[in-house]
C-alpha positions as CSV (number, residue, x, y, z in Angstrom):
1,X,36.0,-32.3,107.8
2,X,35.0,-36.1,109.1
3,X,35.9,-38.5,107.2
4,X,32.5,-40.4,106.5
5,X,31.3,-36.4,105.5
6,X,34.2,-36.1,102.9
7,X,33.4,-39.8,101.7
8,X,30.0,-38.6,101.3
9,X,31.0,-35.4,99.4
10,X,33.1,-37.4,97.1
11,X,30.1,-39.8,96.3
12,X,27.6,-36.8,95.6
13,X,30.4,-35.3,93.3
14,X,30.7,-38.6,91.4
15,X,26.8,-39.1,90.9
16,X,26.4,-35.3,89.6
17,X,29.3,-36.1,87.0
18,X,27.8,-39.4,85.9
19,X,24.4,-37.5,85.9
20,X,25.9,-35.3,83.4
21,X,27.8,-38.5,81.5
22,X,24.7,-40.4,80.9
23,X,22.4,-37.5,80.1
24,X,21.7,-38.2,76.5
25,X,21.0,-41.5,77.7
26,X,17.6,-40.3,79.1
27,X,14.2,-40.4,78.0
28,X,13.3,-37.2,76.6
29,X,10.7,-35.1,78.0
30,X,8.2,-32.7,76.3
31,X,7.8,-30.4,78.9
32,X,3.8,-30.8,80.2
33,X,3.4,-32.1,76.3
34,X,1.2,-28.8,75.7
35,X,1.0,-27.1,72.3
36,X,2.2,-23.5,71.8
37,X,-0.6,-22.5,69.7
38,X,-3.6,-24.5,71.1
39,X,-6.2,-22.8,69.2
40,X,-4.8,-22.7,65.7
41,X,-3.6,-26.3,66.2
42,X,-6.4,-27.4,67.4
43,X,-8.5,-25.6,64.1
44,X,-5.7,-27.4,61.8
45,X,-6.5,-30.6,63.2
46,X,-10.2,-30.3,63.1
47,X,-9.4,-29.2,59.2
48,X,-8.0,-32.6,58.5
49,X,-10.9,-34.0,59.7
50,X,-13.5,-32.1,57.3
51,X,-13.3,-35.1,54.8
52,X,-14.6,-37.4,57.4
53,X,-17.2,-34.9,59.0
54,X,-20.2,-37.4,58.5
55,X,-18.5,-40.4,60.1
56,X,-17.2,-38.0,63.3
57,X,-21.0,-36.7,63.4
58,X,-22.1,-40.3,63.7
59,X,-19.4,-41.4,66.2
60,X,-20.4,-38.3,68.4
61,X,-24.4,-38.9,67.7
62,X,-23.5,-42.5,68.9
63,X,-21.6,-41.1,72.0
64,X,-24.3,-39.0,73.3
65,X,-26.9,-41.5,72.7
66,X,-25.1,-44.4,74.3
67,X,-24.6,-41.9,77.2
68,X,-28.0,-40.7,77.4
69,X,-29.6,-44.6,77.1
70,X,-27.0,-45.5,80.4
71,X,-28.2,-42.8,82.3
72,X,-31.7,-44.2,83.5
73,X,-30.2,-47.8,84.5
74,X,-29.1,-46.6,87.9
75,X,-32.5,-45.3,88.4
76,X,-34.1,-48.3,87.3
77,X,-32.0,-50.7,89.4
78,X,-33.4,-48.8,92.2
79,X,-36.8,-49.1,91.3
80,X,-36.0,-52.9,90.8
81,X,-34.7,-52.9,94.6
82,X,-37.8,-51.3,95.6
83,X,-40.3,-53.5,93.8
84,X,-38.6,-56.7,95.3
85,X,-38.8,-55.1,98.7
86,X,-42.4,-54.0,98.2
87,X,-43.3,-57.7,97.0
88,X,-41.4,-59.0,100.3
89,X,-43.5,-56.8,102.3
90,X,-46.7,-57.6,100.6
91,X,-45.9,-61.2,101.5
92,X,-45.1,-60.8,105.0
93,X,-48.1,-58.7,105.4
94,X,-50.6,-60.8,103.7
95,X,-49.1,-64.1,103.1
96,X,-50.1,-64.3,99.3
97,X,-47.4,-65.1,96.8
98,X,-45.2,-62.7,95.5
99,X,-45.8,-61.0,91.6
100,X,-42.7,-60.6,89.9
101,X,-44.4,-59.1,86.6
102,X,-43.2,-55.5,87.7
103,X,-39.6,-56.8,88.5
104,X,-39.8,-58.4,85.3
105,X,-40.6,-55.3,83.2
106,X,-37.7,-53.4,84.9
107,X,-35.2,-56.1,83.9
108,X,-36.0,-56.1,80.4
109,X,-36.1,-52.1,80.4
110,X,-32.7,-52.6,82.1
111,X,-31.6,-55.1,79.5
112,X,-32.5,-53.1,76.8
113,X,-30.7,-50.0,77.9
114,X,-27.5,-52.2,78.0
115,X,-28.2,-53.5,74.6
116,X,-28.6,-49.9,73.0
117,X,-25.6,-48.7,75.0
118,X,-23.6,-51.5,73.8
119,X,-24.5,-51.1,70.2
120,X,-23.8,-47.1,70.3
121,X,-20.2,-48.2,71.9
122,X,-19.5,-50.6,69.0
123,X,-20.4,-48.0,66.5
124,X,-18.5,-45.5,68.2
125,X,-15.2,-48.0,68.3
126,X,-15.4,-49.2,64.8
127,X,-16.1,-46.0,62.8
128,X,-13.6,-44.0,65.0
129,X,-10.9,-47.0,64.2
130,X,-11.8,-46.7,60.6
131,X,-11.5,-42.6,60.6
132,X,-8.2,-42.3,62.6
133,X,-6.8,-44.9,60.7
134,X,-7.3,-43.2,57.4
135,X,-6.7,-39.7,58.9
136,X,-3.0,-41.1,60.4
137,X,-2.2,-42.9,57.0
138,X,-3.2,-39.5,54.9
139,X,-0.6,-37.3,57.7
140,X,2.3,-40.0,57.1
141,X,1.6,-39.9,53.8
142,X,1.6,-36.0,53.4
143,X,4.7,-36.2,56.0
144,X,6.7,-38.3,53.5
145,X,5.4,-36.5,50.3
146,X,6.7,-33.2,52.3
147,X,10.0,-34.4,53.4
148,X,10.7,-35.6,49.8
149,X,10.4,-31.7,48.6
150,X,12.4,-30.4,51.7
151,X,15.9,-29.0,50.9
152,X,18.7,-30.7,52.4
153,X,19.3,-27.8,55.2
154,X,16.1,-29.4,56.8
155,X,17.8,-32.7,57.5
156,X,20.9,-31.1,58.1
157,X,18.9,-29.0,61.0
158,X,17.2,-31.9,62.4
159,X,18.6,-35.4,63.8
160,X,17.2,-38.3,62.1
161,X,15.9,-39.4,65.5
162,X,13.8,-36.0,65.2
163,X,12.5,-36.6,62.0
164,X,11.7,-40.4,62.6
165,X,9.8,-39.5,66.0
166,X,7.3,-37.0,64.2
167,X,6.6,-39.7,61.5
168,X,6.3,-42.6,63.8
169,X,6.0,-41.3,67.9
170,X,3.8,-38.1,66.8
171,X,1.4,-40.4,64.5
172,X,0.8,-43.2,67.3
173,X,0.3,-40.8,69.5
174,X,-2.5,-38.6,67.6
175,X,-3.9,-42.1,66.5
176,X,-4.3,-43.5,70.0
177,X,-5.5,-40.7,71.4
178,X,-7.9,-39.5,68.5
179,X,-9.2,-43.0,68.5
180,X,-10.0,-43.1,72.4
181,X,-10.5,-39.8,73.7
182,X,-12.6,-38.1,71.0
183,X,-16.1,-39.7,71.8
184,X,-14.4,-39.8,75.7
185,X,-14.3,-36.1,76.4
186,X,-18.0,-35.8,74.9
187,X,-19.2,-38.8,76.8
188,X,-17.7,-37.9,80.1
189,X,-19.3,-34.5,79.8
190,X,-22.2,-35.7,78.7
191,X,-22.1,-38.4,81.9
192,X,-21.2,-35.6,84.2
193,X,-24.0,-33.5,83.4
194,X,-26.8,-36.3,83.1
195,X,-25.7,-38.1,86.8
196,X,-26.0,-34.4,88.2
197,X,-29.4,-33.8,86.8
198,X,-30.7,-37.2,87.7
199,X,-29.5,-36.9,91.1
200,X,-31.0,-33.7,91.7
201,X,-34.5,-35.1,89.9
202,X,-34.3,-38.2,92.2
203,X,-33.6,-36.2,95.4
204,X,-31.6,-33.0,96.0
205,X,-30.5,-33.5,99.6
206,X,-28.7,-36.7,98.5
207,X,-27.5,-35.0,95.3
208,X,-25.8,-32.7,97.5
209,X,-24.0,-35.0,99.8
210,X,-22.8,-36.9,96.5
211,X,-21.5,-33.7,94.8
212,X,-19.9,-32.0,97.7
213,X,-17.0,-34.6,98.5
214,X,-16.0,-34.6,94.6
215,X,-13.8,-31.3,94.6
216,X,-12.0,-32.4,97.9
217,X,-11.0,-35.9,96.1
218,X,-10.0,-33.9,92.9
219,X,-7.6,-31.6,94.6
220,X,-5.9,-34.3,96.7
221,X,-5.7,-36.4,93.5
222,X,-4.0,-33.6,91.4
223,X,-1.6,-32.8,94.3
224,X,-0.6,-35.9,94.7
225,X,-0.1,-36.8,90.7
226,X,1.8,-33.5,90.6
227,X,4.1,-35.0,92.9
228,X,4.3,-38.4,91.7
229,X,5.2,-36.6,88.3
230,X,8.1,-35.1,89.6
231,X,9.4,-38.5,91.2
232,X,8.5,-40.3,87.8
233,X,11.2,-37.9,86.1
234,X,13.5,-38.4,88.4
235,X,13.3,-42.5,88.1
236,X,13.3,-42.4,84.5
237,X,16.6,-40.2,84.7
238,X,17.9,-43.1,86.7
239,X,16.8,-45.8,84.2
240,X,18.8,-43.7,81.6
241,X,22.0,-43.7,83.7
242,X,21.4,-47.3,84.0
243,X,21.0,-47.9,80.8
244,X,23.9,-45.7,79.6
245,X,26.1,-47.3,81.8
246,X,25.2,-50.8,80.9
247,X,26.0,-49.9,77.2
248,X,29.4,-48.2,77.8
249,X,30.6,-50.7,79.9
250,X,29.5,-53.6,78.1
251,X,30.5,-52.2,74.6
252,X,33.9,-51.5,76.2
253,X,34.0,-54.7,78.2
254,X,37.5,-55.5,77.0
255,X,38.9,-52.1,77.7
256,X,37.3,-52.6,81.6
257,X,39.3,-55.8,81.5
258,X,42.6,-54.6,80.2
259,X,42.7,-51.4,82.6
260,X,41.4,-53.9,85.8
261,X,38.5,-51.6,86.4
262,X,36.2,-54.2,86.7
263,X,35.6,-53.4,90.5
264,X,34.8,-49.9,90.2
265,X,32.4,-50.7,87.6
266,X,31.1,-53.0,89.7
267,X,30.3,-50.5,92.5
268,X,29.2,-48.0,89.9
269,X,26.7,-50.0,88.6
270,X,25.6,-51.1,92.1
271,X,25.3,-47.4,93.3
272,X,23.1,-46.6,90.1
273,X,21.2,-49.4,90.6
274,X,20.5,-48.3,94.3
275,X,19.7,-45.1,93.2
276,X,17.4,-46.1,90.6
277,X,15.5,-48.8,93.1
278,X,15.0,-45.7,95.6
279,X,13.9,-43.4,93.0
280,X,11.1,-46.2,92.0
281,X,9.9,-47.0,95.4
282,X,9.4,-43.1,96.2
283,X,7.6,-42.5,92.5
284,X,5.6,-45.9,92.8
285,X,4.7,-45.6,96.5
286,X,3.4,-41.9,96.2
287,X,1.6,-42.7,92.8
288,X,0.1,-45.8,94.6
289,X,-1.4,-43.4,97.3
290,X,-4.1,-42.3,94.6
291,X,-6.2,-45.4,94.3
292,X,-6.7,-46.5,98.3
293,X,-7.4,-42.1,99.1
294,X,-9.8,-41.9,96.4
295,X,-11.5,-45.3,97.7
296,X,-11.5,-43.8,101.0
297,X,-13.2,-40.3,99.7
298,X,-15.6,-42.9,98.1
299,X,-16.3,-44.9,101.0
300,X,-17.0,-41.9,102.9
301,X,-19.2,-40.8,100.0
302,X,-21.1,-43.7,100.0
303,X,-21.4,-43.8,104.0
304,X,-22.7,-40.2,104.3
305,X,-25.2,-41.2,101.4
306,X,-26.4,-44.4,103.2
307,X,-26.4,-42.6,106.1
308,X,-28.3,-39.4,105.3
309,X,-30.4,-41.3,102.6
310,X,-31.6,-44.0,105.9
311,X,-32.5,-40.7,107.6
312,X,-34.7,-39.8,105.0
313,X,-35.8,-43.2,104.3
314,X,-37.1,-43.2,108.0
315,X,-38.8,-39.6,107.5
316,X,-40.7,-40.7,104.4
317,X,-41.4,-44.1,105.5
318,X,-39.8,-45.4,102.5
319,X,-42.7,-43.8,100.6
320,X,-41.1,-41.9,97.4
321,X,-44.6,-39.6,97.2
322,X,-43.4,-38.1,100.6
323,X,-41.7,-34.9,100.4
324,X,-38.3,-36.1,101.2
325,X,-39.0,-39.0,98.6
326,X,-36.1,-41.4,99.6
327,X,-36.4,-44.9,99.6
328,X,-34.0,-48.0,99.5
329,X,-33.7,-48.2,96.2
330,X,-33.0,-44.4,95.7
331,X,-29.9,-45.0,98.2
332,X,-28.8,-48.0,95.8
333,X,-29.3,-45.7,92.5
334,X,-27.4,-42.5,94.1
335,X,-24.2,-44.8,95.2
336,X,-24.0,-45.6,91.7
337,X,-24.6,-42.3,90.1
338,X,-22.2,-40.7,92.8
339,X,-19.7,-43.3,91.4
340,X,-20.4,-42.5,87.9
341,X,-20.2,-38.9,88.7
342,X,-17.0,-38.7,90.3
343,X,-15.2,-41.0,87.4
344,X,-16.5,-38.5,85.0
345,X,-15.1,-35.7,86.5
346,X,-11.6,-37.8,87.1
347,X,-12.1,-39.1,83.4
348,X,-12.6,-35.1,82.1
349,X,-9.1,-34.3,83.5
350,X,-7.3,-37.2,82.3
351,X,-8.7,-36.6,78.6
352,X,-8.0,-32.9,78.5
353,X,-4.1,-33.7,79.3
354,X,-4.2,-36.7,76.6
355,X,-5.9,-33.9,74.1
356,X,-3.0,-31.5,75.0
357,X,-0.6,-34.4,74.4
358,X,-2.2,-35.2,70.6
359,X,-2.4,-31.5,70.0
360,X,1.8,-31.2,71.0
361,X,1.9,-33.9,68.5
362,X,-0.2,-32.4,65.7
363,X,1.8,-29.2,66.3
364,X,5.5,-30.8,65.6
365,X,3.8,-32.4,62.8
366,X,2.8,-28.9,61.3
367,X,6.2,-27.8,61.6
368,X,7.1,-30.1,59.1
369,X,4.3,-29.1,57.0
370,X,5.5,-25.1,57.3
371,X,8.8,-25.7,56.6
372,X,10.2,-24.1,53.2
373,X,10.2,-26.5,50.4
374,X,12.8,-26.6,47.3
375,X,12.2,-23.9,45.0
376,X,10.0,-25.6,42.0
377,X,11.9,-26.6,38.7
378,X,11.1,-23.8,36.0
379,X,13.6,-25.6,33.6
380,X,14.5,-23.3,30.5
381,X,16.9,-26.0,29.1
382,X,17.4,-29.8,28.8
383,X,20.5,-31.4,28.3
384,X,20.0,-34.6,26.2
385,X,23.7,-36.0,26.3
386,X,26.2,-34.5,28.7
387,X,29.5,-34.0,27.7
388,X,30.7,-33.4,31.5
389,X,32.3,-29.5,30.8
390,X,31.8,-27.8,34.3
391,X,32.5,-24.4,35.2
392,X,32.2,-22.2,38.5
393,X,32.2,-18.6,37.9
394,X,32.1,-16.3,40.9
395,X,30.5,-18.4,43.3
396,X,29.1,-17.2,46.5
397,X,27.5,-19.0,49.4
398,X,27.0,-19.5,53.0
399,X,25.0,-21.8,55.2
400,X,24.0,-19.0,57.6
401,X,23.5,-15.8,56.5
402,X,26.3,-13.2,57.3
403,X,28.8,-16.2,58.2
404,X,30.7,-16.2,54.5
405,X,31.8,-19.7,53.9
406,X,32.9,-19.6,50.2
407,X,33.4,-16.5,48.3
408,X,34.5,-15.6,44.6
409,X,35.0,-19.4,43.5
410,X,35.9,-19.5,40.0
411,X,37.3,-22.7,38.2
412,X,37.0,-24.4,34.7
413,X,36.6,-28.2,34.7
414,X,37.0,-29.3,31.4
415,X,35.3,-32.9,30.2
416,X,37.3,-36.0,31.0
417,X,39.1,-34.2,33.8
418,X,40.1,-35.9,37.2
419,X,39.6,-33.1,39.9
420,X,40.9,-33.6,43.5
421,X,39.7,-31.4,45.9
422,X,41.4,-31.5,49.4
423,X,41.8,-29.0,52.3
424,X,41.6,-29.2,56.3
425,X,38.0,-30.1,57.8
426,X,35.5,-27.0,57.2
427,X,37.5,-25.8,54.1
428,X,34.4,-26.3,51.9
429,X,35.3,-29.3,50.0
430,X,31.7,-31.3,50.2
431,X,29.6,-27.7,50.1
432,X,31.4,-27.4,46.4
433,X,29.6,-31.0,45.7
434,X,26.5,-29.8,47.2
435,X,26.2,-26.6,45.0
436,X,26.9,-28.9,41.9
437,X,24.2,-31.1,42.8
438,X,22.3,-28.3,43.7
439,X,21.4,-29.8,47.4
440,X,21.7,-26.1,47.9
441,X,21.5,-22.9,45.6
442,X,24.1,-20.4,45.6
443,X,23.6,-16.8,46.7
444,X,25.4,-15.1,43.6
445,X,27.5,-16.3,40.6
446,X,26.9,-19.6,38.3
447,X,27.8,-23.2,38.3
448,X,27.3,-24.2,34.4
449,X,27.3,-28.1,33.1
450,X,28.1,-27.9,29.6
451,X,27.3,-24.1,29.1
452,X,24.2,-24.4,30.9
453,X,23.4,-22.8,34.1
454,X,22.3,-25.2,36.4
455,X,19.3,-23.3,37.8
456,X,18.0,-23.6,34.2
457,X,17.7,-27.1,34.3
458,X,15.3,-29.5,36.5
459,X,16.8,-31.6,39.1
460,X,16.3,-34.4,37.8
461,X,17.6,-33.4,34.7
462,X,20.9,-32.5,36.7
463,X,21.1,-35.4,38.8
464,X,21.0,-38.0,36.2
465,X,24.2,-36.9,34.9
466,X,26.0,-37.7,38.0
467,X,27.2,-40.8,39.8
468,X,27.9,-40.2,43.8
469,X,29.6,-42.1,46.4
470,X,29.6,-40.7,49.7
471,X,31.9,-41.4,52.5
472,X,28.8,-42.9,54.6
473,X,27.1,-45.7,52.8
474,X,23.4,-46.2,52.6
475,X,22.5,-50.0,52.3
476,X,18.7,-51.3,52.3
477,X,17.4,-55.0,53.5
478,X,17.7,-57.2,50.5
479,X,20.1,-59.1,48.2
480,X,23.5,-57.6,47.1
481,X,21.9,-57.8,43.4
482,X,19.1,-55.6,44.5
483,X,21.8,-53.2,46.0
484,X,23.7,-52.7,43.2
485,X,20.9,-52.6,40.6
486,X,19.5,-49.7,42.9
487,X,21.6,-47.3,40.6
488,X,19.7,-48.3,37.4
489,X,16.0,-49.5,37.4
490,X,16.5,-51.9,34.4
491,X,19.9,-53.2,35.1
492,X,20.8,-56.7,34.1
493,X,22.6,-59.4,35.9
494,X,25.6,-59.0,33.5
495,X,25.5,-55.0,34.0
496,X,25.7,-56.0,38.0
497,X,28.1,-57.9,38.0
498,X,30.2,-55.9,35.5
499,X,29.8,-53.1,37.9
500,X,31.0,-55.0,40.9
501,X,34.1,-56.2,39.0
502,X,34.8,-52.6,38.4
503,X,34.6,-51.8,41.9
504,X,37.1,-54.4,42.6
505,X,33.7,-56.4,44.6
506,X,33.1,-59.3,42.5
507,X,35.7,-61.4,44.4
508,X,34.4,-60.5,47.7
509,X,30.8,-61.5,46.6
510,X,31.6,-64.5,44.9
511,X,33.0,-65.9,48.3
512,X,29.6,-65.5,49.9
513,X,27.7,-69.0,50.0
514,X,24.7,-67.1,48.2
515,X,26.8,-64.7,45.8
516,X,24.8,-62.0,44.3
517,X,21.5,-63.5,46.1
518,X,23.3,-62.9,49.5
519,X,20.7,-61.1,51.8
520,X,22.0,-58.1,53.5
521,X,21.2,-57.1,57.4
522,X,20.2,-53.8,58.3
523,X,22.5,-51.2,56.8
524,X,24.8,-54.4,55.6
525,X,25.7,-55.3,58.9
526,X,26.4,-58.9,57.9
527,X,29.2,-57.3,55.3
528,X,32.6,-55.3,56.1
529,X,32.7,-51.7,56.3
530,X,35.1,-51.8,53.3
531,X,32.8,-54.1,51.5
532,X,29.9,-51.9,51.9
533,X,31.7,-49.1,50.7
534,X,33.0,-51.1,47.4
535,X,29.3,-51.9,47.1
536,X,28.3,-48.3,46.9
537,X,30.6,-47.7,44.3
538,X,29.4,-50.3,42.2
539,X,26.3,-49.0,42.4
540,X,27.3,-45.5,41.2
541,X,29.1,-47.3,38.1
542,X,26.0,-49.1,37.0
543,X,24.4,-45.8,36.1
544,X,26.9,-45.1,33.8
545,X,27.3,-41.5,34.9
546,X,28.9,-38.8,32.9
547,X,30.3,-37.0,35.8
548,X,31.5,-39.0,39.4
549,X,31.9,-37.3,42.2
550,X,33.7,-39.6,45.0
551,X,33.8,-38.3,48.7
552,X,36.2,-40.0,50.5
553,X,35.0,-43.3,48.6
554,X,38.1,-45.3,49.7
555,X,38.4,-44.1,53.0
556,X,37.1,-47.6,54.3
557,X,39.3,-50.0,52.1
558,X,42.0,-51.5,53.3
559,X,45.8,-50.3,51.7
560,X,46.0,-53.5,49.6
561,X,42.2,-53.3,48.3
562,X,42.7,-49.4,47.6
563,X,46.0,-50.2,45.5
564,X,43.9,-52.4,43.3
565,X,40.7,-50.2,43.4
566,X,42.8,-47.0,42.7
567,X,44.1,-48.9,39.2
568,X,40.4,-49.8,38.2
569,X,39.5,-46.3,39.3
570,X,42.1,-44.9,36.8
571,X,40.6,-46.7,33.6
572,X,37.0,-46.3,34.7
573,X,37.7,-42.2,34.7
574,X,38.4,-42.2,31.2
575,X,36.0,-40.5,29.5
576,X,34.5,-39.1,32.6
577,X,34.4,-35.8,34.9
578,X,35.6,-37.0,37.8
579,X,35.4,-35.0,41.5
580,X,36.8,-36.5,44.4
581,X,37.0,-35.1,47.8
582,X,40.0,-36.8,49.5
583,X,41.7,-36.2,53.1
584,X,44.6,-38.9,52.0
585,X,46.5,-37.3,49.6
586,X,48.0,-40.3,48.1
587,X,44.9,-41.2,46.3
588,X,44.5,-38.0,44.1
589,X,48.5,-37.9,43.2
590,X,47.3,-38.7,39.6
591,X,44.6,-36.2,39.4
592,X,44.8,-33.8,36.4
593,X,44.1,-30.4,38.8
594,X,44.1,-30.3,42.7
595,X,42.1,-27.9,44.1
596,X,43.6,-26.7,47.6
597,X,40.7,-25.1,49.7
598,X,41.0,-23.2,52.9
599,X,38.1,-21.3,54.7
600,X,36.1,-21.4,51.2
601,X,38.8,-20.1,49.1
602,X,41.0,-22.0,46.6
603,X,44.4,-21.2,47.8
604,X,46.1,-23.2,45.1
605,X,45.7,-25.2,42.2
606,X,47.9,-27.4,40.0
607,X,48.7,-31.2,39.7
608,X,50.6,-32.9,42.9
609,X,54.2,-32.3,41.5
610,X,53.7,-28.9,41.0
611,X,51.9,-28.1,44.1
612,X,54.7,-30.2,45.9
613,X,57.3,-27.9,44.2
614,X,55.8,-24.9,45.2
615,X,56.0,-25.7,48.9
616,X,52.9,-24.1,49.9
617,X,49.6,-25.3,51.7
618,X,49.5,-28.4,49.8
619,X,52.8,-29.4,50.4
620,X,52.1,-28.8,54.2
621,X,49.6,-31.0,54.4
622,X,51.4,-33.4,52.5
623,X,54.5,-33.5,54.8
624,X,52.0,-33.7,57.9
625,X,50.4,-36.9,56.5
626,X,53.2,-38.6,55.3
627,X,56.8,-37.0,56.2
628,X,55.6,-35.6,59.8
629,X,55.7,-32.4,59.1
630,X,54.2,-29.5,61.2
631,X,50.4,-29.7,61.4
632,X,48.4,-27.6,58.4
633,X,46.5,-25.8,61.1
634,X,49.9,-24.3,62.3
635,X,50.4,-22.7,58.9
636,X,49.5,-19.5,58.5
């Protein structure tokens, strides 16, 4: 193998590997944008339009009237030319002044047609805009309401991007396509049929000439469009690779410089940019052929109409009363009708694709509508004042059927206890909390709070007893004060500051120029990760829950802050039942009870000293973190 061929092969292999590496940056394509269940989706979408049926009827009627009104315009323009031609010939023949009375009448009729068409178009656009926006507002409201009733497993199943895409992108797609296409499809069909009838009524010979070339232009257009579609997909893939490369390299530009990879990065960028440019050239060149080719077909059509029309004019002596019935005005009218006819057919093809895209978006939204909701609360009891006793009895649970996660899980947690849950990833620690909060319902067994099965309580009543701090922070745009007070609707400034002090967050806030009135950016980007974690802890504290859940709450807090926070946490937990999920075992040394979980089972239970003395799985976990012992996954 020659050196050149070898280099080409290596370059091609690098491109394939790079394509795989940046695959996630590519534009997500929904194949052909066609709904899987066309008829049922269409009927459901039409059902949503039922409350607006009178307005839609007005729009459709205006569309039909506007199109019908538009049809005679080309014929009358032809009559106007014939009238002018007649006056000119009479002038040349007799020398009498030209009489434009007939021409004036025709011009007034044409203006009246265009005015009527304009009014109908305005009615269509205005009414349809109102209907569409009301419909989309209703769909978004229904989606939001539906999502609030869905169980947590739905949000575990789909990414945030997929859910947001349905609420934003699919709704926008339905909005834009309905507003522009619901009348356009009818208008195009009426225009297509109307122009064909008018052409055959005027002169069937010229009508055949005008129509016969349309199928050829349509076929060529579809072939080119299909080819350009493939090339544009390739182009957007290259754009995705380029974006991925830029994001990756500029995010890690320090690493690039440290390892002296600047030359390789530049070469890779140039290679991707060159591939992108080639793909863009091919796609735009092929798609750019459609317009000139259509122009060629249209010009051929015009030439054919003019040529055949001229022969018919000569045959009839420019007299419409003769059998051939062709005049100069007829030729002009046919050129206009031919353009309208071809345009309406191409318009119908484009609109059909847009309608398929609309129904595909509607179908994705309807899949959310059809999702199984959380079981409706049927509370049999109410806990007015929670003491904090929690009991798990023979609990069994699995996220996926036939894939057991938790089995025969039992533990009794007295009020005021500090219970730590530890174990390897996937052991079921967070699942215990999800079950306790009724984000998921257990398959068998029972979970009780103060002796009451949590399934006998309303979810609102149950969750009012809990304060919860997750490892992943969630903050909204607003002041620090507003974010802390989110845990209690009627919180006073004193309560906000008191909660911040207990969470060891107050000192950080006071260092900021605006203190508690500091505006947080999206997701709190203008404060550190550790400060965001402390803020969410303060938010949980302010609601003064009887049962507190901390899921790796101190994971983003530095060692110095962690020591302070742990001291505050010890005093905070007095009088509350506390569940702490932790990977850092140093944070749970003071726990009353440590539940050591493995593969969904409690394998050990006790306090820190007892479990270390037992020299079992917990001791192995502890040694692997702090003494450098063997990893827990190697312990069987």
